[in-house]
C-alpha positions in Angstrom: -131.0 -154.6 232.7 -128.1 -156.5 231.3 -131.2 -158.9 230.3 -133.1 -155.9 228.9 -130.6 -154.6 227.1 -129.7 -157.9 225.7 -133.0 -158.6 223.9 -132.5 -154.9 223.0 -129.7 -155.4 220.8 -131.1 -158.3 219.0 -134.6 -156.5 218.3 -132.4 -153.7 217.1 -130.1 -155.7 214.7 -133.5 -157.8 214.1 -134.6 -154.6 212.2 -131.0 -152.9 211.0 -129.3 -155.3 209.5 -132.1 -156.6 206.3 -132.4 -152.9 205.8 -128.4 -152.7 205.5 -127.9 -155.6 203.5 -130.7 -154.1 200.8 -129.4 -150.8 200.9 -125.5 -152.1 200.7 -126.2 -154.4 197.9 -128.0 -151.8 195.8 -125.0 -148.9 197.0 -122.4 -151.6 196.0 -124.3 -152.0 192.4 -124.3 -148.1 192.0 -120.1 -147.6 192.8 -119.2 -150.8 190.8 -116.2 -149.8 188.2 -115.4 -152.5 184.7 -112.0 -152.3 185.7 -109.2 -150.6 187.8 -108.2 -147.5 186.8 -104.9 -146.0 185.9 -104.8 -144.5 189.3 -106.8 -146.3 191.6 -107.9 -144.6 194.5 -106.8 -147.0 197.7 -107.0 -147.5 201.5 -105.6 -149.1 204.1 -107.0 -150.1 207.3 -108.9 -150.4 209.4 -106.6 -151.7 212.1 -104.2 -148.8 213.3 -100.3 -150.6 212.5 -98.2 -148.2 211.6 -96.9 -149.9 208.9 -100.0 -148.2 207.3 -98.7 -144.2 207.6 -95.7 -145.4 205.7 -97.4 -147.9 202.5 -100.0 -144.7 202.3 -97.5 -142.0 202.5 -95.5 -144.3 199.7 -98.0 -144.4 196.7 -99.8 -140.8 198.1 -96.0 -139.2 197.2 -96.2 -141.1 193.5 -99.2 -139.3 193.0 -102.2 -142.1 194.3 -105.1 -140.9 196.1 -103.7 -143.0 198.6 -105.2 -142.7 203.1 -105.4 -144.5 205.6 -108.8 -145.0 207.3 -108.3 -146.8 210.9 -110.7 -147.3 213.8 -108.3 -145.4 216.2 -104.7 -145.2 216.8 -102.5 -146.2 219.9 -102.1 -142.3 221.5 -99.3 -144.0 223.6 -96.9 -144.6 220.6 -98.8 -142.4 217.9 -100.0 -139.2 217.3 -102.6 -137.7 215.2 -101.1 -136.2 212.7 -99.4 -139.9 211.6 -103.2 -140.5 210.3 -105.4 -140.1 207.8 -109.3 -140.8 208.3 -110.1 -142.1 212.1 -113.4 -143.3 212.2 -114.7 -141.5 215.6 -114.0 -138.3 213.9 -116.8 -139.2 210.3 -119.9 -139.3 210.0 -121.0 -136.9 213.0 -124.9 -137.4 212.8 -124.4 -141.4 213.1 -124.8 -143.1 216.5 -121.3 -144.8 217.2 -122.1 -148.4 216.9 -123.5 -148.2 213.2 -120.4 -146.2 211.9 -118.5 -149.0 210.9 -121.7 -150.0 208.4 -121.3 -146.2 207.1 -117.3 -146.5 207.2 -117.5 -149.5 204.9 -120.5 -148.8 202.4 -118.1 -144.8 202.4 -115.0 -147.6 201.7 -116.8 -148.6 198.4 -117.6 -145.3 197.1 -114.4 -143.7 197.8 -111.3 -146.5 196.8 -110.9 -148.8 194.1 -107.9 -151.1 195.9 -108.6 -152.2 199.8 -105.0 -153.0 201.6 -106.0 -155.0 204.3 -105.5 -156.8 207.8 -107.6 -160.2 208.2 -109.2 -157.8 211.1 -111.6 -156.7 207.2 -112.6 -153.5 206.6 -114.6 -152.0 209.6 -116.9 -154.8 209.8 -114.9 -157.7 212.0 -117.5 -159.2 214.6 -120.8 -158.2 212.7 -123.4 -160.5 211.6 -122.4 -159.0 207.7 -119.0 -159.4 208.2 -118.9 -162.2 205.6 -120.2 -160.3 202.8 -117.2 -157.6 203.1 -115.3 -159.8 199.8 -118.6 -160.1 198.1 -119.5 -157.1 198.0 -116.2 -155.8 197.2 -115.7 -157.9 194.3 -119.3 -157.2 193.4 -118.0 -153.3 193.4 -115.1 -154.4 190.9 -112.9 -153.6 193.7 -110.2 -155.2 194.4 -108.3 -156.3 197.9 -104.7 -157.1 199.3 -103.8 -158.6 202.7 -101.4 -157.4 205.1 -100.9 -159.7 208.4 -99.4 -158.2 211.2 -100.0 -160.8 213.4 -103.0 -160.9 216.2 -105.3 -160.4 213.2 -103.7 -163.7 211.6 -102.0 -165.8 213.8 -103.5 -169.3 214.2 -101.5 -170.7 217.3 -102.1 -174.6 216.0 -101.0 -173.6 212.5 -97.4 -172.1 213.5 -94.5 -174.3 212.7 -92.8 -173.1 215.5 -93.1 -174.6 218.6 -90.8 -171.9 220.3 -92.7 -168.8 218.9 -96.3 -170.7 220.1 -94.9 -170.3 223.6 -94.0 -167.1 223.2 -97.4 -166.0 221.7 -99.3 -167.5 224.7 -97.1 -165.7 226.7 -97.8 -162.7 225.9 -100.8 -162.9 224.1 -103.0 -166.2 225.9 -106.7 -164.9 225.1 -106.0 -165.4 221.2 -105.4 -169.4 221.6 -109.5 -169.4 223.2 -109.9 -167.0 219.3 -108.3 -169.6 217.4 -111.7 -171.0 215.1 -112.7 -167.4 214.6 -109.2 -166.4 213.1 -108.9 -169.3 211.3 -112.4 -168.8 209.7 -111.2 -165.3 208.8 -107.7 -166.2 206.9 -109.4 -168.9 205.3 -111.8 -166.6 204.0 -109.4 -163.9 202.6 -106.7 -166.6 201.5 -110.1 -167.6 199.0 -111.1 -164.6 198.2 -108.7 -162.0 198.0 -107.0 -160.8 195.3 -103.2 -160.8 196.4 -101.9 -161.8 199.3 -99.0 -160.7 201.1 -96.8 -161.8 203.8 -93.5 -161.9 204.6 -92.0 -163.8 206.8 -95.2 -164.8 208.8 -96.4 -166.5 205.4 -95.1 -171.0 206.0 -97.4 -170.5 209.2 -100.4 -171.3 208.0 -101.9 -169.1 204.9 -100.9 -171.5 202.8 -100.4 -168.8 200.2 -98.5 -165.8 198.8 -97.8 -164.3 196.1 -94.8 -162.3 196.3 -91.9 -163.5 198.4 -90.3 -161.4 200.7 -88.6 -161.6 204.4 -90.7 -158.7 205.1 -93.5 -156.4 204.2 -92.8 -153.4 206.5 -91.1 -149.9 204.9 -89.5 -147.0 206.6 -89.1 -143.1 205.8 -86.0 -142.8 205.9 -86.0 -139.6 205.9 -87.0 -139.7 209.2 -84.5 -142.2 210.6 -81.4 -140.7 210.2 -78.1 -143.1 210.6 -76.5 -142.6 213.9 -73.3 -140.6 214.3 -72.1 -142.3 217.2 -69.5 -144.8 215.9 -68.8 -145.3 219.1 -65.1 -146.9 219.9 -66.2 -148.3 223.6 -65.5 -152.1 223.9 -66.9 -152.4 227.6 -63.9 -152.2 229.5 -62.4 -148.8 229.6 -66.4 -147.2 228.4 -69.7 -148.4 228.5 -71.3 -149.4 225.5 -75.0 -149.4 225.7 -77.6 -151.8 224.8 -81.5 -150.6 223.6 -84.4 -153.2 223.6 -88.1 -152.7 223.2 -89.6 -155.2 226.2 -93.3 -154.0 224.2 -94.3 -158.0 224.4 -92.0 -159.6 226.2 -92.6 -163.9 225.8 -92.5 -162.7 221.9 -89.7 -161.0 222.1 -87.5 -163.2 225.0 -87.1 -160.4 227.2 -86.6 -162.3 230.1 -83.6 -163.8 228.5 -82.5 -160.4 226.8 -82.1 -159.4 230.7 -80.6 -161.8 232.2 -77.7 -161.8 229.7 -76.9 -158.7 229.9 -76.8 -159.1 233.9 -74.6 -162.1 233.6 -72.4 -159.9 231.2 -72.6 -157.0 233.4 -71.3 -159.3 236.3 -68.5 -160.4 234.5 -67.1 -157.0 234.9 -68.5 -155.7 231.2 -69.4 -151.8 231.3 -73.0 -152.2 229.9 -76.1 -149.6 229.9 -78.9 -151.2 229.1 -81.9 -149.2 228.1 -85.9 -150.1 227.7 -88.2 -148.6 225.2 -91.4 -148.8 226.8 -94.6 -146.9 226.1 -92.0 -143.8 224.8 -94.0 -141.6 221.4 -91.9 -143.0 218.2 -89.8 -139.6 218.2 -88.0 -140.4 221.6 -87.3 -143.7 220.4 -85.0 -142.4 217.0 -83.5 -139.9 219.2 -82.1 -143.0 221.7 -81.6 -144.8 218.7 -79.5 -142.4 217.3 -77.9 -140.4 220.1 -77.5 -142.8 222.4 -77.4 -146.6 221.6 -74.8 -149.2 219.9 -76.5 -152.0 219.9 -80.5 -152.9 219.5 -81.8 -156.6 220.5 -85.0 -156.7 218.7 -86.6 -160.4 219.6 -85.1 -164.2 220.1 -87.9 -166.3 220.3 -90.1 -165.2 216.7 -88.3 -165.8 213.7 -87.0 -162.4 211.6 -87.4 -159.2 212.0 -90.4 -156.7 213.0 -90.6 -152.6 212.6 -88.3 -152.3 215.2 -85.3 -154.0 213.3 -85.8 -152.2 210.2 -85.8 -149.3 212.6 -82.7 -149.9 214.4 -80.7 -151.0 210.7 -81.5 -147.6 209.8 -80.1 -146.0 212.5 -77.0 -147.2 211.8 -76.9 -149.9 214.5 -76.1 -153.7 215.0 -79.3 -155.5 215.5 -80.0 -159.0 216.8 -83.3 -160.9 215.8 -83.7 -165.3 216.3 -82.7 -165.8 212.6 -81.8 -169.3 213.5 -84.7 -171.8 211.9 -83.6 -172.6 208.5 -86.7 -174.2 207.6 -88.5 -170.3 208.0 -85.1 -168.9 206.7 -83.4 -170.7 203.7 -86.7 -170.2 201.3 -86.0 -166.2 201.8 -82.1 -166.2 201.1 -82.4 -168.7 198.2 -85.8 -166.9 196.3 -85.0 -162.8 197.7 -82.6 -160.9 198.9 -82.2 -161.6 202.3 -78.5 -163.0 202.1 -78.1 -159.1 202.1 -79.6 -158.2 205.4 -76.8 -157.7 208.6 -78.9 -159.0 211.4 -77.3 -160.8 213.6 -79.1 -164.4 215.0 -79.3 -165.3 218.4 -81.2 -167.2 220.5 -82.1 -167.1 223.8 -79.5 -170.1 224.4 -76.5 -168.1 222.8 -77.8 -164.2 223.2 -74.9 -163.7 225.7 -72.0 -164.7 223.9 -73.4 -162.7 220.5 -73.5 -160.0 223.2 -69.9 -160.1 224.1 -68.5 -160.2 221.2 -70.6 -157.0 219.2 -69.7 -155.3 223.0 -66.0 -156.1 223.1 -66.1 -155.1 219.2 -66.6 -151.6 218.5 -64.8 -152.3 214.4 -67.3 -155.2 214.0 -70.7 -153.2 215.7 -69.8 -149.8 212.8 -69.0 -152.4 210.3 -72.4 -153.8 210.8 -74.0 -150.9 211.4 -73.3 -149.3 208.0 -73.5 -152.8 206.2 -77.4 -152.3 208.1 -78.3 -148.7 206.9 -76.8 -149.3 203.2 -79.6 -152.7 203.4 -82.5 -150.3 204.2 -81.5 -148.2 201.7 -81.8 -150.4 199.3 -84.7 -152.6 200.5 -87.2 -150.9 202.9 -87.2 -147.2 202.3 -90.8 -145.4 200.2 -88.8 -146.2 196.9 -89.0 -149.5 197.5 -92.0 -149.6 199.0 -93.3 -147.9 196.0 -91.9 -150.4 193.5 -93.6 -153.2 195.5 -97.0 -151.9 195.5 -96.5 -150.3 191.7 -96.0 -153.7 190.9 -99.0 -155.5 193.0 -101.5 -153.0 191.6 -99.7 -153.8 187.5 -101.2 -157.2 188.2 -104.7 -156.0 189.8 -105.6 -154.4 186.9 -104.3 -157.3 184.6 -100.4 -155.6 183.4 -98.8 -158.1 185.2 -98.1 -161.7 185.6 -97.1 -163.4 188.6 -95.1 -161.7 191.1 -93.6 -164.8 192.4 -90.5 -164.2 191.5 -90.0 -160.7 192.3 -87.0 -160.0 194.5 -85.7 -163.6 192.7 -82.0 -163.4 193.0 -81.5 -164.9 189.3 -84.7 -164.4 187.6 -85.5 -161.3 189.1 -83.9 -157.4 188.6 -84.4 -155.7 191.6 -81.8 -156.5 193.3 -79.4 -155.4 191.0 -80.7 -152.1 191.2 -77.5 -151.0 193.6 -74.6 -152.6 194.4 -75.3 -155.8 196.4 -75.2 -154.9 200.4 -71.4 -156.7 201.8 -71.2 -157.9 205.5 -69.0 -160.2 207.7 -71.8 -162.5 208.3 -72.9 -166.0 206.8 -76.1 -166.8 207.5 -76.7 -163.9 209.8 -74.0 -165.7 212.3 -70.4 -164.7 212.9 -67.9 -166.6 210.6 -65.7 -167.4 213.6 
């Protein structure tokens, strides 16, 4: 029966693909535009990464037709109202296996700029996957690449051996797909119109069109700074540490748990909360009402969305920023010198935690600086600025954005006072 179904599938594709190629080519040329309009129509997809929600909302607030269009969404952490169009809800008379093909052509009709991961726009793993960029170009539309991780990490091209090992602990099967992933990375790197890769840039892309430490932004109206300002010092009163171990190997969760356990055994009063399988609303509540310290990750260099959420909540946040081969360019040519993230590795996490647990004044100083940092660089206004600059370049109104955040040659860093904090290269100075 399985062989029979496979045979029928081959027969179906042999019939369907030539028709799709002919119809698709005609369709693309039918909806071709000569140049981008003043207000291009924007789509963010098709993988349901929560960043798409914030990016789309930021540009919609500026008056653009801007929406997410994704394969599905992660019900364990997101709600339906977080998303715009969902493939399963579209084209009700179309058989589900054909919906991705229809979605791609519908996108050509409806949108002008495609903000994509290296998964592409719905046609990943189909026989026509490699026509996506060609057809988008033929239609006069533009593509902007925004990698998120598993779409584009090719393990053998990563600079950090520790990161490779952490990824293999959390995502071992991806090591079997390196050739396919690398093929997509090379394809979209060559054919896309803009690439915005953040901290992932040095790991095998060979190209970035703007230098910034991250591509992540938050709706700061949804993330309130904690009013706790706890004076607990781990001796007279308990300090609450929070960690989200959703990618344990990648984040080094075992080292965090061990360090907390050792500090507790030494007599420090510490409560540990693990953020697992929680809706974003509950994560927000815990960060605002209960947490004193957030430990994000110890293996991968840089920070993710959870780190920004902690900073936005006015908490001291710990992430691994130890590897200067990654971090120096972002300090030198962008704004990362203002970032008050506390750097730690598996080897020193215990002592970093001890210092933060026992010094409430330091925690509060770092927490205030963290909130100021995200208000300056990671709110929706910052998101709007970056993507409108990208759109201006796509329309030919702006030259290279490579120095957009340069501390001397750029202007954006100077729009608000410099964020001050007591760290030196994200480390304690004493």
